[in-house]
N, C-alpha and C positions, 0 to 999 in steps of 0.2 A: 605621311607628313613628318614622322620622326626621322626617317632616313634622309629626307630632304633637309631637315634642320641640321642633321649631323654634317652633311656635305656642305651646306652653306656656312656653317661655323668654321670648318676647316678651310674652305675657300677664302673666307674673310681673313683668316690668319695668314694664309699664303699671300694674298694680294697686299695686305697692309705691310707684311714683312718685306715683300719685294719693293714696296714703295719707300720704305725707310732705309734699306740697306745701302743704297747709293749715297744719300745724304750723310749717313753715318760714316761711310768710308771716306767721303770727301772731307767732312769736318775733321775726322781723325787724322787724315794726312795733312790738312791745313794747320791743325793745332799741334801736330807732331805728338799726338796722344796715343801712347801704346795701348792704353785701356780701350779706347774707342776703336782702334784698328783691330785689336783682338776680339772685341765684341762684334765687329763687322764680319770677321772671319767665321766666328761661331754662328752668326745669323745666316750666312750663305750656306753653310753646311746643314743647318737645321731647315732652311727653306727647301733644300734638295730633298730632305727626308719628308717634310710636310707634303710636298708635291707627289712624291712616291706613294705615301700613305693615302693621299686623297684619291689617286688613281686606283689604288687597291680597294678602298672603301666603295668607290663608284662601281667597280667590277663586282664586288660582293653584293651590293644592293641590286644589281641588274642580273644576278644569277650566273655570272661568267667565271666564277672561281670554283665551281663544283668539280671541274675536271682535275684540279690540282690536288693530288693525293696527300700532300703533306700539310695542307691547311694554310690559311692566311697568316697565322702566327709565325710560321717558319719564314715566310717572306718578309714579315715585319722585322723579325730578328736579324735577317740578312741585311736589310736596309739600315737598321740600328748599328750593326757591326761595321758597315762601310763608313757611316757618319762618325762613329766612335774612333775609327782608325784615322780619319781626316782630322778630328779634333785632337787626337794625340800628336799628330804631326804639327798641327797649328800651335798646340801648347808648347811643344819643344822649341819651335821658332820664337814664340813669345818669351819663353824663359831665357833663351840665348840672347835675344835683343834686350831684355831687361838687365841682364848681367853687363852687357856693353854700356847701356845707359847709366848704370850706377857709376861706372868708371868715367864716363864722358857724357854728362847730361846735355841733351839737345836744347836749342832755343824753342820756346813755345810762345808764339804771339798771343797777346791778351785777347784780341778780337777773335782769333781762331779758337781759343779755349772757351770763350763765351758761346761761340757757335756750337762747339762740341758739347758743352753742358746743356744747351737748349735741345740739340738733337737727341742726346741721351735721355733727357726728361720726356721728350715725345715718344721715344722708344719704350720707356716704362709705361706710359699711358696706353700705347698700342698693345703691349703685352697684357695689361690689366683688362682692357676691353675684350681682347681675344680669349683670354682665360675665362672670363665670365661667359662669353658666348659658347665656348666649347664645354664648359662645365654645365651650362643649362641644357645643351643638346645631348650630353652624354651622362647625365647624373643618374639615369635609370639603370646604368651598369650593363646594358645588354650588348654593347659594342666593345669588343676587346681593343679595337683601334682607338676609339674615343677615350676609353679608360686610360690607355697609355698616353694619349695626347693631353688629357687633364693633368696627369703627373708631370709630363714634359713641360707643359705651359706654366705650371706652378713653379717648377725649377727655373724656367726661363724668366719668369717675372721676378723671382728673388735675385737671380744673377744680374739681370739688367738693373735692378734697384741698387745692388751693391756697386755695379760699374758706374752708374750715374752718380752715386755718392762719392766715389773716388774721383770722378771727373770734376764734380763740383768743388771738392777740396782742392784739387789741382788748379782749377780755374781761379779760386779765391786766393790761394797762396802763391800762385804763379810759379816762378822758377826757384822759389825758396825750397828749403829742405822738406817741409811738410807736403808741398805740392809734388815734388819729385818722388817722395816716398809713396804718396797715394797713387800716383800713376804707375809706379813700378810694382807696388803690392797688388 
């Protein structure tokens, strides 16, 4: 039962993340919100890692990882390394785009920004629900994968909260200086 709860909590996270990433990207493009586009990029990379770790966890629970002499932690580190490299490339793109936007701010339609703020708030809610589910399934500390996912989900919850706050400021202030600064920051 504990193994099933771990798998279900990670599957819940992957399914909900997959369900919100397309609306996030769509709203980000519609609103011309660099924050939400960057959040979407991060979400796609982390979904890839979540799915990879879910497959690994399922293999461990079914006794199919015993032949791997380096252990599951090495595989998890490799997956984290790949996602980290993707995030570094994404961060480089976001920083370059932010610099361009400071010089020439884009138009951001008010209705698009309202949609972006709503989608960002839903994303925070999803991250809170999944954090709780993963925390409950892994709080016994017996699964190294779930222990890592608890930390990753907490970081994701905090990051999505900060992004949602920036998007809300941008939506309220619109194309004024505070809105542009919030989106760029």
